[in-house]
C-alpha positions as CSV (number, residue, x, y, z in Angstrom):
1,M,17.0,1.8,2.5
2,S,18.7,2.0,-0.9
3,R,17.5,0.1,-3.9
4,D,20.6,-2.1,-3.7
5,D,19.3,-3.2,-0.2
6,R,16.0,-4.3,-1.6
7,T,15.4,-8.1,-2.2
8,K,15.9,-9.0,-5.9
9,R,14.5,-12.0,-7.6
10,P,15.6,-11.8,-11.3
11,T,14.6,-13.8,-14.4
12,A,12.0,-16.4,-13.4
13,R,8.3,-15.8,-14.2
14,S,7.5,-18.5,-11.5
15,D,9.0,-16.2,-8.9
16,L,6.3,-13.7,-9.4
17,I,3.5,-16.3,-9.9
18,D,4.4,-18.1,-6.7
19,S,5.3,-15.1,-4.5
20,K,2.0,-13.9,-3.1
21,Q,2.9,-12.0,0.1
22,G,4.5,-8.6,0.4
23,I,5.3,-5.7,-1.8
24,H,6.6,-6.5,-5.3
25,V,7.9,-4.2,-7.9
26,V,8.2,-6.0,-11.3
27,D,10.3,-4.7,-14.1
28,A,8.6,-6.3,-17.1
29,G,10.3,-5.3,-20.4
30,A,8.5,-5.6,-23.7
31,G,7.7,-9.1,-24.8
32,T,8.3,-10.7,-21.5
33,V,4.7,-12.2,-21.4
34,K,3.8,-9.9,-18.6
35,T,0.1,-10.3,-19.1
36,S,0.3,-14.0,-18.9
37,T,2.4,-13.9,-15.8
38,V,0.1,-11.4,-14.1
39,T,-3.0,-13.5,-14.9
40,R,-1.3,-16.7,-13.7
41,R,-0.4,-15.0,-10.4
42,Y,-4.0,-13.8,-10.0
43,A,-5.3,-17.3,-10.7
44,E,-2.9,-18.7,-8.1
45,I,-4.1,-16.2,-5.5
46,V,-7.8,-16.7,-5.9
47,D,-7.3,-20.5,-5.9
48,Q,-6.3,-20.3,-2.2
49,D,-9.0,-21.6,0.1
50,D,-9.5,-18.3,2.0
51,V,-9.4,-15.9,-1.0
52,E,-12.3,-14.9,-3.2
53,P,-12.1,-12.8,-6.4
54,E,-13.7,-9.8,-4.6
55,D,-10.6,-9.9,-2.3
56,V,-8.2,-9.1,-5.2
57,L,-8.0,-5.8,-7.0
58,L,-6.4,-6.1,-10.5
59,V,-6.0,-2.7,-12.1
60,T,-5.4,-2.5,-15.9
61,F,-4.8,0.5,-18.2
62,T,-7.7,0.0,-20.5
63,N,-11.1,-1.7,-20.5
64,N,-10.0,-4.0,-23.3
65,A,-7.0,-5.1,-21.2
66,A,-9.4,-5.9,-18.3
67,T,-11.5,-8.1,-20.6
68,E,-8.4,-9.9,-21.9
69,M,-7.2,-10.5,-18.3
70,K,-10.5,-12.1,-17.4
71,D,-10.4,-14.4,-20.4
72,R,-6.9,-15.5,-19.5
73,I,-7.6,-16.0,-15.8
74,V,-10.5,-18.3,-16.6
75,A,-8.0,-20.6,-18.3
76,H,-5.9,-20.9,-15.2
77,C,-8.3,-21.1,-12.3
78,D,-11.5,-22.8,-11.1
79,Y,-13.6,-19.8,-11.7
80,G,-15.7,-19.2,-14.8
81,M,-16.3,-16.0,-16.7
82,R,-19.7,-15.6,-15.1
83,E,-18.2,-15.8,-11.6
84,L,-15.5,-13.2,-12.6
85,S,-17.9,-10.8,-14.4
86,D,-18.2,-8.6,-11.3
87,A,-14.7,-9.2,-10.0
88,P,-12.7,-6.0,-9.5
89,I,-10.5,-6.4,-12.6
90,Q,-10.8,-2.9,-14.1
91,T,-9.2,0.5,-14.7
92,F,-8.8,3.1,-12.0
93,H,-11.5,5.2,-13.6
94,S,-14.0,2.3,-13.7
95,L,-13.2,1.4,-10.1
96,C,-13.7,5.0,-8.9
97,H,-17.0,5.2,-10.8
98,D,-18.2,2.1,-9.0
99,I,-17.2,3.4,-5.6
100,L,-18.9,6.7,-6.2
101,M,-22.1,5.1,-7.6
102,K,-22.4,2.9,-4.5
103,H,-21.1,5.2,-1.8
104,G,-20.2,8.6,-3.1
105,F,-23.4,10.6,-3.6
106,K,-22.4,13.1,-0.9
107,A,-18.7,13.3,-1.9
108,P,-18.9,16.8,-3.3
109,T,-19.9,18.2,0.1
110,L,-16.5,17.2,1.4
111,L,-15.1,19.9,-0.9
112,G,-17.7,22.5,0.1
113,I,-19.9,21.9,-2.9
114,D,-23.6,21.9,-2.2
115,D,-24.5,19.3,-4.8
116,R,-24.7,15.5,-5.2
117,I,-23.4,12.8,-7.5
118,T,-26.5,10.8,-8.7
119,G,-27.1,7.5,-10.3
120,S,-27.7,9.4,-13.6
121,T,-24.4,11.4,-13.4
122,R,-22.7,10.8,-16.8
123,V,-19.0,10.3,-17.4
124,L,-17.9,12.7,-20.1
125,E,-15.4,10.6,-22.1
126,N,-15.1,12.8,-25.2
127,E,-12.6,15.6,-24.6
128,N,-14.0,17.7,-27.4
129,V,-17.4,17.6,-25.9
130,E,-15.9,18.6,-22.5
131,K,-14.0,21.5,-24.1
132,A,-17.3,22.8,-25.5
133,Q,-18.7,22.6,-22.0
134,F,-15.7,24.2,-20.5
135,R,-15.8,27.1,-22.9
136,E,-19.4,27.7,-22.0
137,F,-18.4,27.6,-18.3
138,I,-15.5,30.0,-18.7
139,R,-17.6,32.6,-20.6
140,R,-19.9,32.7,-17.6
141,F,-17.1,32.7,-15.1
142,S,-15.3,35.6,-16.8
143,D,-18.6,37.6,-16.8
144,D,-19.2,36.9,-13.1
145,H,-15.6,37.7,-12.1
146,P,-14.4,41.0,-13.6
147,E,-11.6,41.0,-10.9
148,Y,-9.8,38.4,-13.0
149,D,-9.8,40.3,-16.2
150,D,-6.1,40.8,-16.1
151,F,-5.5,37.0,-15.9
152,F,-7.9,36.3,-18.8
153,R,-5.9,38.7,-21.0
154,A,-2.9,36.4,-20.6
155,V,-4.9,33.3,-21.5
156,E,-4.9,32.7,-25.3
157,E,-7.0,29.5,-25.2
158,P,-9.4,29.0,-22.3
159,A,-9.2,25.2,-22.8
160,E,-5.7,25.4,-21.5
161,L,-7.1,26.0,-18.0
162,L,-9.0,22.7,-18.3
163,G,-5.7,21.0,-18.9
164,L,-4.3,22.7,-15.8
165,I,-7.3,21.5,-13.7
166,N,-6.8,17.9,-14.9
167,Q,-3.1,18.1,-14.2
168,F,-3.8,19.3,-10.6
169,A,-6.4,16.5,-10.2
170,A,-3.8,13.9,-11.3
171,K,-1.4,15.2,-8.6
172,G,-4.0,15.2,-5.9
173,V,-4.5,18.9,-5.7
174,F,-8.1,19.7,-5.0
175,P,-9.9,23.0,-4.0
176,T,-12.3,23.3,-1.2
177,A,-14.8,26.2,-0.9
178,D,-12.2,28.7,0.5
179,S,-8.9,26.9,0.5
180,W,-7.2,23.7,-0.7
181,Y,-7.8,20.1,0.3
182,R,-5.3,18.7,2.8
183,N,-1.8,19.9,1.8
184,G,-2.7,20.7,-1.8
185,E,-1.4,24.3,-1.6
186,W,2.1,23.0,-1.0
187,H,2.2,21.9,-4.6
188,L,1.3,25.4,-5.8
189,N,3.9,27.1,-3.6
190,G,6.6,24.7,-4.7
191,D,9.7,23.3,-3.1
192,F,12.6,25.8,-3.2
193,D,15.3,23.2,-2.7
194,A,14.1,21.2,-5.7
195,F,13.7,24.4,-7.7
196,R,17.2,25.5,-6.8
197,E,18.7,22.1,-7.8
198,I,17.2,22.6,-11.3
199,F,18.2,26.2,-11.4
200,D,21.8,25.4,-10.6
201,E,21.9,22.6,-13.2
202,L,20.8,25.0,-15.9
203,N,23.0,27.8,-14.7
204,H,26.2,25.8,-14.8
205,P,28.7,27.2,-17.3
206,R,29.4,25.0,-20.3
207,N,32.6,23.9,-22.0
208,D,34.7,23.9,-18.8
209,G,33.5,27.3,-17.8
210,N,34.3,28.9,-21.2
211,K,30.7,29.2,-22.4
212,Q,27.7,30.8,-20.7
213,S,25.1,28.6,-19.0
214,K,21.9,27.5,-20.8
215,L,19.9,29.7,-18.4
216,R,21.9,32.8,-19.1
217,S,21.7,32.1,-22.9
218,K,17.9,31.7,-22.7
219,L,17.7,35.1,-21.1
220,G,19.6,36.8,-23.9
221,G,16.5,38.6,-25.2
222,Y,15.5,40.0,-21.8
223,G,14.6,43.7,-22.2
224,N,14.4,43.7,-26.0
225,D,11.2,44.9,-27.6
226,K,9.0,43.7,-24.8
227,C,6.6,45.3,-22.4
228,Y,7.6,45.1,-18.8
229,L,6.2,46.4,-15.5
230,P,7.7,49.6,-14.3
231,D,9.5,47.9,-11.4
232,A,10.9,45.1,-13.5
233,P,14.6,44.2,-12.8
234,E,17.3,45.6,-15.0
235,E,19.0,43.2,-17.5
236,D,22.3,43.1,-15.5
237,E,20.3,42.1,-12.4
238,I,18.8,39.2,-14.2
239,R,21.6,38.0,-16.5
240,G,24.7,39.4,-14.7
241,G,27.2,41.9,-16.2
242,W,29.1,41.8,-19.4
243,G,31.2,38.7,-19.8
244,E,29.5,36.7,-17.0
245,K,28.9,33.1,-17.6
246,Q,26.1,32.6,-15.1
247,V,22.9,34.2,-13.9
248,P,23.4,35.7,-10.4
249,A,22.5,33.1,-7.7
250,T,20.1,35.6,-6.2
251,V,17.8,35.3,-9.2
252,A,16.7,31.8,-8.0
253,R,15.1,33.3,-4.9
254,L,13.8,36.3,-6.7
255,A,11.9,34.1,-9.2
256,F,10.7,31.6,-6.6
257,D,9.4,34.2,-4.2
258,E,7.5,36.1,-6.9
259,Q,4.1,37.2,-5.5
260,R,1.4,34.9,-7.0
261,E,-1.4,35.0,-4.5
262,G,-3.7,36.5,-7.1
263,L,-2.9,33.8,-9.6
264,K,-3.5,31.1,-7.0
265,N,-6.9,32.6,-6.2
266,F,-7.7,32.8,-9.9
267,V,-6.9,29.1,-10.4
268,H,-8.6,28.1,-7.2
269,D,-11.9,29.8,-8.2
270,V,-11.9,28.5,-11.8
271,Y,-11.2,25.0,-10.5
272,H,-13.8,25.0,-7.7
273,E,-16.5,26.6,-9.8
274,Y,-15.9,24.3,-12.7
275,L,-16.5,21.3,-10.4
276,Q,-19.8,22.9,-9.4
277,F,-20.7,23.6,-13.0
278,A,-19.9,20.0,-14.0
279,L,-22.1,18.6,-11.2
280,S,-24.9,21.1,-12.1
281,R,-24.8,19.7,-15.7
282,N,-24.8,16.1,-14.2
283,Y,-21.4,15.0,-15.6
284,L,-17.9,14.2,-14.4
285,N,-14.7,13.7,-16.4
286,F,-12.2,10.9,-15.7
287,S,-10.1,13.2,-13.5
288,F,-13.0,14.1,-11.3
289,L,-14.0,10.5,-10.8
290,Q,-10.6,9.9,-9.2
291,L,-10.8,13.2,-7.3
292,F,-14.1,12.5,-5.6
293,A,-13.2,8.9,-4.9
294,F,-9.9,9.9,-3.3
295,V,-11.6,12.5,-1.1
296,L,-14.3,10.0,-0.1
297,L,-11.8,7.3,0.8
298,C,-9.6,9.8,2.7
299,D,-12.4,11.2,4.8
300,D,-14.6,8.1,5.4
301,H,-12.5,5.7,7.4
302,R,-15.3,3.2,7.8
303,L,-15.9,3.1,4.1
304,R,-12.2,2.7,3.3
305,D,-12.0,-0.3,5.6
306,D,-15.1,-1.8,4.0
307,V,-14.0,-1.5,0.4
308,A,-10.3,-2.3,0.9
309,F,-8.7,-5.4,-0.8
310,E,-6.4,-8.1,0.6
311,Y,-4.4,-8.1,-2.6
312,V,-3.7,-5.2,-5.0
313,M,-2.0,-5.7,-8.4
314,I,-1.5,-2.8,-10.9
315,D,-0.5,-3.4,-14.5
316,E,1.3,-0.8,-16.7
317,F,2.3,1.0,-13.5
318,Q,4.7,3.3,-15.4
319,D,1.6,5.0,-16.9
320,S,-0.1,5.7,-13.6
321,S,-0.4,9.1,-12.0
322,E,0.3,10.3,-8.4
323,I,-3.4,10.2,-7.4
324,Q,-3.7,6.6,-8.7
325,F,-0.7,5.6,-6.6
326,K,-2.4,7.1,-3.6
327,L,-5.7,5.5,-4.4
328,A,-4.0,2.1,-4.5
329,L,-2.5,2.7,-1.1
330,L,-5.9,3.7,0.4
331,L,-7.5,0.6,-1.2
332,A,-4.8,-1.9,0.1
333,D,-5.8,-3.5,3.4
334,T,-2.4,-5.3,3.6
335,N,1.0,-4.9,2.1
336,N,0.2,-7.5,-0.6
337,V,0.8,-4.9,-3.3
338,C,2.3,-5.8,-6.7
339,V,3.1,-3.2,-9.4
340,V,4.2,-4.2,-12.8
341,G,5.6,-1.9,-15.5
342,D,8.5,-0.9,-17.7
343,W,9.9,2.6,-17.4
344,K,11.2,2.4,-21.0
345,Q,7.6,2.3,-22.3
346,S,6.2,5.3,-20.4
347,I,4.6,7.3,-23.2
348,Y,1.5,8.8,-21.6
349,S,2.9,11.8,-19.7
350,F,0.5,13.9,-21.8
351,Q,-2.3,12.1,-20.0
352,Y,-0.7,13.1,-16.6
353,A,1.1,9.7,-16.1
354,A,4.3,10.0,-14.0
355,V,7.0,7.5,-14.8
356,E,8.6,8.3,-11.4
357,T,5.8,6.2,-9.8
358,I,7.9,3.2,-10.8
359,T,11.5,4.6,-11.2
360,E,11.2,6.2,-7.8
361,F,8.8,3.7,-6.3
362,E,10.5,3.4,-2.9
363,S,10.8,7.2,-2.2
364,R,7.3,7.9,-3.5
365,L,5.8,5.1,-1.4
366,D,7.4,6.6,1.7
367,R,6.3,10.1,0.9
368,F,2.7,9.2,0.0
369,V,2.2,7.0,3.1
370,D,3.5,9.9,5.2
371,E,1.1,12.3,3.5
372,L,-1.9,10.0,3.9
373,N,-1.1,9.2,7.6
374,E,-0.4,12.9,8.5
375,D,-3.6,13.3,10.5
376,H,-4.9,9.8,10.7
377,E,-3.4,6.3,10.1
378,R,-4.8,5.3,6.8
379,V,-2.0,3.0,5.7
380,S,-1.2,0.8,8.6
381,W,0.8,-2.0,7.0
382,A,4.6,-2.3,6.8
383,T,6.3,-0.7,3.7
384,R,9.3,-3.0,3.9
385,P,10.7,-5.2,2.5
386,I,10.2,-4.4,-1.2
387,I,10.8,-7.4,-3.5
388,D,12.2,-6.6,-7.0
389,I,11.5,-9.1,-9.7
390,E,13.0,-8.7,-13.2
391,L,11.4,-10.5,-16.1
392,V,14.2,-10.9,-18.6
393,E,13.1,-13.6,-21.1
394,N,11.6,-12.0,-24.2
395,Y,9.2,-14.2,-26.1
396,R,8.4,-11.7,-28.9
397,S,11.6,-10.3,-30.6
398,T,14.8,-11.6,-31.9
399,Q,18.0,-10.9,-30.0
400,A,19.1,-8.5,-32.7
401,I,16.0,-6.4,-32.2
402,L,16.4,-6.4,-28.4
403,D,20.1,-5.3,-28.6
404,F,19.2,-2.6,-31.2
405,S,16.3,-1.4,-29.0
406,E,18.7,-1.1,-26.0
407,H,21.2,0.8,-28.1
408,S,18.5,3.3,-29.1
409,L,18.0,4.3,-25.5
410,V,21.6,5.7,-25.3
411,T,21.6,7.2,-28.8
412,P,21.3,11.1,-28.8
413,V,18.1,12.2,-30.4
414,S,19.7,15.3,-31.8
415,S,23.1,17.1,-31.9
416,K,22.1,19.0,-28.7
417,D,21.0,15.9,-26.8
418,N,23.3,14.8,-24.0
419,V,22.9,11.2,-22.9
420,D,24.4,9.8,-19.7
421,E,25.0,6.4,-21.1
422,G,26.3,5.0,-17.9
423,A,23.2,6.1,-15.9
424,V,20.9,4.7,-18.5
425,R,22.6,1.4,-18.7
426,D,22.6,1.1,-14.9
427,R,18.8,1.2,-15.0
428,L,18.4,-1.1,-17.9
429,V,17.5,-4.7,-17.5
430,S,18.8,-6.5,-20.6
431,L,16.4,-8.9,-22.2
432,S,17.3,-12.4,-23.6
433,S,15.4,-13.6,-26.7
434,N,13.5,-16.8,-26.6
435,A,12.7,-16.7,-30.3
436,A,13.0,-19.9,-32.3
437,H,14.5,-18.1,-35.3
438,E,17.1,-15.3,-35.5
439,N,15.9,-13.8,-38.9
440,S,16.0,-10.1,-38.3
441,Q,16.3,-7.3,-40.8
442,I,17.1,-3.9,-39.5
443,E,17.1,-1.1,-42.1
444,A,17.0,2.6,-42.6
445,I,15.7,4.5,-45.6
446,Q,16.1,8.1,-46.7
447,H,13.9,9.4,-49.5
448,E,12.5,12.8,-50.4
449,D,9.0,11.3,-51.0
450,E,8.4,9.4,-47.7
451,H,4.9,8.1,-48.5
452,E,5.9,6.4,-51.7
453,A,9.1,5.2,-50.1
454,V,7.1,3.4,-47.4
455,L,4.7,1.9,-49.9
456,T,7.6,0.7,-52.1
457,K,9.3,-0.9,-49.1
458,I,6.0,-2.7,-48.3
459,Q,5.7,-4.0,-51.8
460,E,9.3,-5.2,-51.6
461,V,8.7,-7.0,-48.3
462,V,5.5,-8.9,-49.2
463,G,6.3,-12.3,-50.5
464,N,10.0,-11.8,-50.1
465,D,11.8,-14.8,-48.5
466,A,14.4,-12.4,-47.1
467,Y,11.7,-11.1,-44.7
468,Q,10.2,-14.4,-43.6
469,V,8.0,-14.3,-40.5
470,E,7.6,-16.9,-37.8
471,E,4.3,-18.7,-37.3
472,D,3.9,-21.9,-35.2
473,D,7.7,-22.2,-34.9
474,E,8.0,-22.2,-38.7
475,L,9.0,-19.5,-41.2
476,R,6.7,-18.4,-44.0
477,L,6.6,-15.6,-46.6
478,P,5.2,-12.3,-45.3
479,E,1.8,-10.9,-46.2
480,Y,0.3,-7.4,-46.0
481,S,-1.4,-8.3,-42.8
482,D,2.0,-9.0,-41.2
483,I,3.1,-5.3,-41.6
484,A,2.4,-2.4,-39.4
485,V,3.3,1.2,-40.2
486,L,3.8,3.2,-37.0
487,T,3.9,7.0,-37.2
488,R,4.5,9.9,-34.9
489,T,1.5,11.8,-36.1
490,R,-2.0,11.0,-37.2
491,D,-1.7,13.4,-40.1
492,F,1.0,11.3,-41.7
493,G,-1.0,8.1,-41.2
494,R,-4.0,9.7,-42.9
495,E,-1.8,11.0,-45.8
496,L,-0.2,7.5,-46.2
497,L,-3.6,5.9,-46.3
498,S,-4.7,8.3,-49.0
499,V,-1.6,7.5,-51.2
500,A,-2.1,3.8,-50.6
501,E,-5.6,4.0,-51.9
502,E,-4.4,5.7,-55.1
503,Y,-2.0,2.8,-55.7
504,G,-4.5,0.1,-54.6
505,L,-2.4,-1.1,-51.8
506,P,-4.5,-2.6,-49.0
507,M,-4.1,-0.6,-45.9
508,A,-6.3,0.1,-42.8
509,Y,-6.0,2.9,-40.2
510,E,-6.6,1.9,-36.6
511,G,-6.9,4.4,-33.8
512,G,-7.6,8.1,-33.4
513,I,-8.1,10.2,-36.5
514,E,-8.8,13.9,-37.0
515,L,-12.5,13.2,-37.5
516,F,-13.6,16.7,-38.3
517,R,-11.1,16.9,-41.2
518,S,-12.8,14.0,-43.0
519,D,-15.0,14.6,-46.1
520,P,-18.3,13.7,-44.3
521,A,-17.5,16.3,-41.6
522,K,-16.7,19.0,-44.1
523,L,-19.9,18.4,-46.0
524,L,-22.0,18.4,-42.8
525,L,-20.4,21.6,-41.8
526,A,-21.2,23.1,-45.2
527,W,-24.9,22.3,-44.9
528,L,-25.0,23.5,-41.3
529,R,-23.6,26.8,-42.5
530,I,-26.2,27.0,-45.3
531,L,-29.0,26.3,-42.9
532,E,-27.7,28.8,-40.4
533,S,-27.1,31.8,-42.7
534,D,-27.1,30.7,-46.3
535,A,-23.3,31.2,-46.1
536,E,-21.3,31.2,-49.3
537,R,-18.6,29.2,-47.5
538,G,-21.1,26.4,-47.3
539,W,-22.4,26.6,-50.8
540,V,-18.9,26.6,-52.3
541,V,-18.2,23.2,-50.7
542,V,-21.5,21.5,-51.8
543,L,-21.3,22.9,-55.3
544,E,-17.7,21.7,-55.8
545,E,-18.7,18.4,-54.4
546,A,-21.5,18.2,-57.0
547,G,-18.9,18.7,-59.8
548,Y,-19.4,22.4,-60.7
549,T,-16.3,24.2,-62.0
550,L,-14.8,27.2,-60.2
551,D,-16.3,29.6,-62.8
552,E,-19.7,28.0,-62.5
553,V,-19.5,28.2,-58.7
554,K,-18.6,31.9,-58.9
555,H,-21.5,32.6,-61.2
556,I,-24.0,30.8,-59.0
557,L,-22.8,32.6,-55.9
558,D,-23.0,36.0,-57.7
559,T,-26.5,35.4,-59.0
560,E,-27.7,33.3,-56.1
561,A,-29.3,31.0,-58.6
562,Y,-28.7,27.8,-56.6
563,P,-29.6,24.5,-58.2
564,A,-33.3,23.6,-57.6
565,N,-32.4,20.1,-56.2
566,M,-30.1,21.7,-53.6
567,Q,-32.7,24.3,-52.7
568,T,-35.2,21.4,-52.2
569,F,-32.7,19.5,-50.1
570,K,-32.0,22.6,-48.0
571,S,-35.7,23.0,-47.3
572,E,-36.0,19.3,-46.3
573,L,-33.1,19.7,-43.9
574,G,-34.8,22.8,-42.4
575,T,-37.8,20.7,-41.4
576,L,-35.7,18.4,-39.3
577,E,-35.9,19.1,-35.6
578,T,-32.5,17.8,-34.4
579,V,-29.0,18.2,-35.6
580,G,-28.6,14.4,-35.5
581,G,-31.4,14.2,-38.0
582,V,-29.7,16.7,-40.2
583,A,-26.4,14.8,-40.0
584,Q,-28.1,11.5,-40.8
585,R,-29.9,13.0,-43.8
586,V,-26.7,14.6,-45.2
587,F,-24.7,11.4,-44.8
588,S,-27.5,9.4,-46.5
589,Q,-27.6,11.9,-49.4
590,Y,-23.9,11.5,-50.1
591,D,-23.8,7.7,-49.3
592,Y,-21.6,8.1,-46.3
593,D,-22.3,4.9,-44.3
594,G,-18.9,3.9,-43.1
595,A,-17.1,4.1,-39.8
596,Y,-16.2,7.8,-40.1
597,A,-19.9,8.8,-40.6
598,D,-21.0,6.6,-37.6
599,V,-18.5,8.1,-35.2
600,L,-19.1,11.6,-36.5
601,L,-22.9,11.2,-36.0
602,T,-22.4,9.8,-32.4
603,T,-20.1,12.7,-31.5
604,I,-22.4,15.4,-33.0
605,Q,-25.4,14.0,-31.1
606,S,-23.5,13.7,-27.8
607,V,-22.2,17.3,-27.9
608,H,-25.6,18.7,-28.9
609,S,-27.4,16.7,-26.2
610,A,-24.8,17.3,-23.5
611,T,-24.7,21.1,-23.9
612,T,-26.9,24.0,-24.5
613,L,-25.1,24.8,-27.8
614,T,-27.1,26.4,-30.6
615,R,-26.6,25.3,-34.2
616,G,-24.2,28.3,-34.5
617,D,-22.3,27.1,-31.5
618,L,-22.1,23.6,-33.1
619,I,-20.7,25.0,-36.3
620,R,-18.0,26.7,-34.3
621,F,-17.4,23.4,-32.4
622,I,-16.8,21.6,-35.7
623,E,-14.6,24.5,-36.9
624,R,-12.5,24.2,-33.8
625,G,-12.2,20.4,-34.3
626,I,-10.8,21.1,-37.8
627,E,-8.4,23.7,-36.5
628,D,-7.2,21.6,-33.5
629,G,-7.1,18.3,-35.3
630,S,-9.2,16.8,-32.5
631,T,-9.0,13.0,-32.6
632,H,-11.6,10.3,-32.2
633,E,-11.3,6.5,-32.3
634,V,-12.2,5.2,-35.8
635,H,-11.3,1.8,-37.2
636,A,-11.4,1.7,-41.0
637,S,-11.0,-1.8,-42.3
638,A,-9.5,-2.7,-45.7
639,G,-10.0,-6.4,-45.4
640,M,-8.2,-9.2,-43.6
641,N,-5.0,-9.0,-45.6
642,S,-4.1,-5.4,-45.2
643,V,-1.3,-3.3,-43.7
644,T,-2.1,-1.7,-40.4
645,V,-1.3,2.0,-39.8
646,Q,-1.2,3.3,-36.2
647,T,0.5,6.0,-34.2
648,I,3.2,4.7,-31.9
649,H,1.1,5.5,-28.9
650,A,-1.9,3.5,-30.2
651,A,0.4,0.5,-30.9
652,K,1.7,0.2,-27.4
653,G,1.3,-3.3,-26.1
654,L,0.6,-4.8,-29.5
655,E,3.0,-6.8,-31.6
656,H,3.5,-7.2,-35.3
657,P,5.9,-9.4,-37.3
658,I,7.1,-6.5,-39.5
659,V,7.1,-2.9,-38.3
660,V,7.8,0.2,-40.4
661,L,8.6,3.3,-38.3
662,A,7.7,6.2,-40.5
663,N,7.7,10.0,-40.2
664,M,10.7,10.0,-37.9
665,N,12.4,13.0,-39.5
666,S,14.9,15.2,-38.0
667,H,13.6,18.5,-39.3
668,H,10.1,17.7,-40.8
669,P,8.0,19.2,-39.4
670,A,10.6,21.8,-38.7
671,G,12.1,21.4,-35.3
672,T,8.9,21.9,-33.4
673,V,8.4,18.5,-32.0
674,T,10.1,17.3,-28.8
675,R,11.3,13.8,-29.5
676,S,11.4,11.2,-26.8
677,R,13.1,7.9,-26.6
678,S,10.1,6.2,-25.0
679,P,7.8,6.3,-28.0
680,I,10.6,5.0,-30.2
681,Q,11.4,2.3,-27.6
682,S,7.7,1.4,-27.6
683,G,7.8,1.2,-31.3
684,Y,10.7,-1.2,-31.4
685,A,9.0,-3.3,-28.7
686,S,6.0,-4.0,-31.0
687,G,8.2,-5.8,-33.5
688,R,9.4,-9.3,-33.8
689,S,12.2,-9.5,-36.3
690,T,12.5,-6.7,-38.9
691,P,12.5,-3.0,-38.2
692,T,12.9,-0.3,-40.8
693,T,12.9,3.4,-40.1
694,T,12.5,6.5,-42.2
695,G,13.3,9.9,-41.0
696,I,15.0,10.0,-37.5
697,P,18.0,12.1,-36.4
698,T,21.2,10.8,-37.8
699,F,22.9,7.7,-36.3
700,T,24.2,4.4,-37.5
701,T,21.9,1.4,-37.1
702,T,23.0,-2.1,-36.1
703,G,23.1,-3.2,-39.7
704,G,25.6,-0.5,-40.6
705,V,23.1,1.7,-42.4
706,T,23.6,5.4,-42.0
707,S,21.2,8.1,-43.1
708,S,22.6,11.6,-43.6
709,G,20.3,14.1,-41.9
710,S,17.7,11.4,-41.2
711,A,18.1,7.9,-40.0
712,C,16.4,5.3,-38.0
713,R,15.5,3.7,-34.7
714,V,13.5,0.6,-33.9
715,D,11.8,-0.8,-30.8
716,T,8.4,-2.5,-31.2
717,M,9.0,-5.2,-33.6
718,R,9.1,-9.0,-34.0
719,N,10.2,-9.6,-37.5
720,D,10.4,-6.5,-39.6
721,A,10.2,-2.8,-39.2
722,C,10.9,0.0,-41.6
723,S,10.7,3.7,-41.9
724,T,11.4,6.6,-44.2
725,S,12.5,10.3,-44.2
726,R,11.9,13.3,-46.3
């Protein structure tokens, strides 16, 4: 059945709220009051005489979203918050945790692991803590498996293997003691037809056959100043002879059939033994929660029937993974399945989300049901018909913003970007604004000093009647709190916050920050270095912090005549038994009592208690945090009337009257960042009426503004948005 043959019910929210039976795929663009619609539908379902809250699974993307859903549902149904407190309105991770805590103690044995999940098994949420654990594991593994030394020589950063494991888990690829669970090895071997299709696309000559293919061009350096195995193919065999425009077709099979049994064995053993290691340390990560829950539901047919739901609804489905799609199928007792999402706002691929779950819903549904039913009927309900519902009324942004946002999806990101405008527009569901006022300002700014340009624009906007914002169907002058600055990187947000503090402009950062690059972290690291080895690297930091000049610092280091008060403080720190105690004392000494210090202390205590790290290991952990720019959630407030600074990812799902898209430069940082339309689209979607951008690849905005070398794009705004470029 083609998508055109599927039943479509466009426009009306009531269609979704009232339609309770069958499979629904809902295209809910930004600002279409999706959350309200979903909660109203839930309330309608549980108000039926034969349905209780425990019969309906509502999956959300975050715990905060789950709480908000419950609050809204209470307003629309006969149940109170107390009655809904235990209702299955939760994230996939939370749901899997509940299943394992109630039924899954023996789940590891299904993968050949002689260990148990216990009631005290922790969920390791901090990725940096887990990386520290994984590094400890990988050191042991490499010592125990000298047969894999050749593979380890090719691994620059062991933590990359952890990313590979989590990616496999998100795709439903799990190891057993001596093989792979179900058909998992198929994913490792690959699909030659799919590979050949991509190969042929990249190998097609360009410019009507006058220019060599991208693939052949990429192989231009083959054989030059590299170390190859003795039996490596010659250059002509790989690239073709002089003047050829394509790589020989035989190379596709040559590459696909490359012997990789040793590599598969290596990955399998790292994967399986890390599962054992995690259980031995009494923790699971988010990926492993889903892994063990899936295996349990697959193998225990009675349990699957017991925990299944009559209704399953999934919000933000574009940000779900393959394993989450399959879990939803296993948990659905009927075909009353409703998925809600917007492919244009899929921005979590780095967290293993697969936008194809919604863009290719029909084909994936068929494939996943076939896989699950391969050896036993686990999904017994009909997979047709599929009802498509399109929410097209936007209650957030003006029509100008919506049209501009749609235009951004077909605008090339760079001069090398090819956009199939027709294909994109065929997939688009155009939105219609329901805004009471059409008062948009869409602007682009180019300036060599982007931080000051952003702050100048903010000052121009505040109190300016040209940028009025809507409140209670009336227009008023904008305040600082109406403005959000969305950035690509946390570094830029932190830098902007620092410049704003210099000028006294009220600004607050919300979301993940590079915690170990903060001043409290650097001072703590300095004192840990002093305690560990009396290191000069530590003394330099604390002496400079105390106000000593460079000459004075050098003299003190040369003579080792450290100030008496610092020597006393060092001795005091040395008597403390825990690293948490050391951190608390350091922060107290320097009057660090804000959000940064609180989160830093919690992180340090958790990594020290969750691992067997020595103080020296902890020092290296902090050093890696500085090098990697590892992020932690910190909310630093600057008062009620202050500008909000967030990354575009953190702002997803939020809305602001005025949005400034900053740090959208074409070549800064120099061409190393892969730009995607989805984050920009998500940025525009947050805004109501006025977007301004600074530093995006050149194109002309709706307002006729053109930036040479850098320009702008908007997507998450209600009233105003602005950005700048270097």
